[in-house]
N, C-alpha and C positions, 0 to 999 in steps of 0.2 A: 458322328465320330465314335463308332463302336469301340475303337482301340486307342483312344486318346490316353497318352501316358504309358502305353504298352510298348514292348519291344519284341520283335519277331526275328527269328532266324529262318531263312528259306534256303534249302539246299537245291542244287541243280537250277540255280536262279538266273542263268545267263540266257535262257531261251525257253520257249514252250510254256508248259503249265507252271513251272517254277517261277519264271519271270512274270507271267501274268498274275500269279498269286501274290508275289512281292508287291507289285504295283497296286493291286486291289487292297491289300492290307494297309498300305501307305495312304491310299485315298480315304480310308476309314480312320486315320489318325495315328497309325503305328510307325515308330522308327523301325528300320529294317536293316538287318545284316544279310548280305548276299554271299552265299557260298557257291563256288563253281570251279571247274577245272579246265573246261573248254569254252570256246566262243567268248573270249574276254571282251570283245567289242560290244557284245550284247549286254554284258554285265555293266560296262561303262555307260551305255545308253540307258539302262534301267536305273542306274544310280542318279543320272541327271534328271530323269523323269520323277523319281521319288523326291529328290531335293527341291525340284521345282514346286512340289506340293507343300514345301515347308517342313519336310521331315528329315531326320538324320538318316544317313545311310553309310554303312561300312562294307568294304569289299574283302572277301577272303578266298583267294585262289588256293584252296586246300584240298588235298586228296583224302576223301572220307575213309579210305581203306586204312589209313595211318591213324590208329587210335590216339596216339600221343599228340599228333598234330591237331586232331579234332578237339581234344580236351583243351589244348592251348588256345585254339580258336574261340571256343565258348568262354573260357576264362577271360580272354582279351575283350570280347564284346561286352561281357558283364562289367568289366573294369571301365570301359569307355561309355557304355550306355546305361549302366547302373542295375540292370536286371535282364531277365529273359522270361517272357510270358507265353510265347507262342513258338512252336516249332512246326514248320511245314517240311516234311521229308519228301522231296521230289526227285532227287538225283538218281540217275539210272544209267546203266550201260547194258547193251545187249548185242551179242553175236547170234546170228540165226543160221544154224546148220543142223543136219541130222546128227544125233548124239554119237552114233557109231563112226561118223566121219569127222566129227568136230575137232577143230584145233583146240587143244586143251588149255592153252594160254587164254584164249578168248572165252572159253567156257567158264574157267575159274574167275576171270575178271568180271564176267557178268554177275556171278554170285557174290563176289567180294564187294563190288560197288553197290549192287542193288539190295543185298541183304545186310552184309556186315557194315557197310557204310551207313545205312539207316540205323542200325543198332548203335553204332558208335555215337551218332548225333543224338539219338534218343537218350542214351545213358548220360552223356555229358550234360545235356540240357536239364533233364529232370532232377539231377543231383543238385543243381543250383536252385531250381524251383522248390525242392523240398527244404533245402537249407534256409531259404528266405521265408518259408511258410506262407507263400503268396498264392498257391494254386497255379494253374496254367492249363494250356490246351496244346495238344499234339494232333496234327492231321497227317496221316501217312497216305501218300498217293500210291495205291497198289494197282491192281489190274484185274479184269475178268480172267486173265491168264491164270490167276490163282486157283480158279475152280474149273476152267476149261482147258484141257491139255492140247493146245495148238501144236501141230507138228513142226519140227525144225526149231523149236523154241524151248527145249527141255530145261536149259539152265535158267532162262527167264521165268518159265513156269514154276520151277522149283523155288527160285528166289521170292517170287510174289506170294506163293503159298506160305513160305516161311514168314514173310512180312505180316500177313494176316494173323498168323498165330502169335507173332511177337506183339502186335498191337493189341490184340484182345487180352493176352496175358498181362501186358503192361496196364491196360485199363482196369483190370480187377485188382492188381497190386497197388495201383496209385490212387484208387478212388478215395481212400482215407486221407490222402494229402490234397484232395480237391483238384487233382490234375486229371483232366479228361483226355482220352485217346480215342480217336476215330479214324475211319478209313474211307477214302474216296476211290471208287471204281470209275475211271474215265472210259467213255466209249472210244471209238477210233477217232483220234484227235489230230487235227492238221498242225503238225509241229515239224521243225527241221529234221528231227530224228527219223521221221518216216521216209525221208528222201535217201536214207542210207540203204533202204531195201526196195523202194518202189519208184518207178518213173511217174511223172506228172500224169501221163495218160492212164496208167494203171490205177493211180489214186482216184482220178476223176471217175473212171468206170466203176470202181469198187464203191465209191461214195453214192453213186446213183442207185446201187442195189440195196442200200441201207433203208430202213423204214422211213426216215425223215429225208432221205435223198441227198444227204451231204455229210461230211465229216464234222465233228465238233470243233468249236473254236476254243483256244486255250482260255480265253476270258470267261467262257461259259463254265468251264471246270473250276476256275478261280472263284466264281460266285459260290459254288458249293463249299469250297475251302473256307471262305469268309463266313458262311452260315455256320459251319461246324465250330469254327474258332470263336465265334461271337459269344461273349459272356451270357447273353440271353438264351443260349442253347445249353445252359448248365445241366439240364436233365438228360442230355444225350452223351453217352459214352459207350465205347465198345461196339459201335455200330458201323455198318457199311452203307454209304450213300452212293448209289449208282447214278451216273449222269451219262447215259448211253444212247439217248435218242431212240429208245425202244429196241436196241440191238439184242437184249436178252430175251425178247419175245420170240416166238417161233415164226418170225417173218419169212424165213425160207420156205415155209409150208405154203405160202401164197403164190409162189412162182408159177407162172403159166396160167393163173386164173384171171389175169387182167386187172387185179386190184392194185398192182404196183406199177 
């Protein structure tokens, strides 16, 4: 029970990596607040799973773009659960279009949710952690898009690059408060969000081309989140943990050699 007596807030918690992280934290003893804006049934199912483990669970269908609403959400969860020890920032939105053709509403929403939403949650949570002088841990789910400029993803690339800078700056500012801030880079992960862009056939074929021959599972990324949030990892802050199945390696250079 790594997190017995601890309280976590997970954003984007109704599906994918966010939901898997929330359940993984609860399995290790944490009470969990779930933030989401879409897929409410997924949030309800996650709540039932967490409560079946004997943990407390609160639901917050709050738009992270609204800073006032985010601050009220965190105030409310602290009022009900007594504290906030862990933030997992996983909420994301992404429209994929070439930037010169992009619908600017979707372009701006991608940045607003993925960057500003993460900032609002970070700021609200650490203010409580500092006030209570208890320390804490923040895990920001970023992306290899932060360093690799994938085409038709300019807004997402921009937002993830900003997240990395945000997290590293926060890490150095907060170290004196014993609040750690770390980043996870998931590889290509099998989540509902991928179906917004790709058919099952395209996903299956793309997965076969990856070094390990498949997409990541959300639960595999969640294990990295738990590792970084674990108090036993107290010497780790301001770092990036890649969980990508070797995707950052030059696997493409082996095409045609018969090795894959």
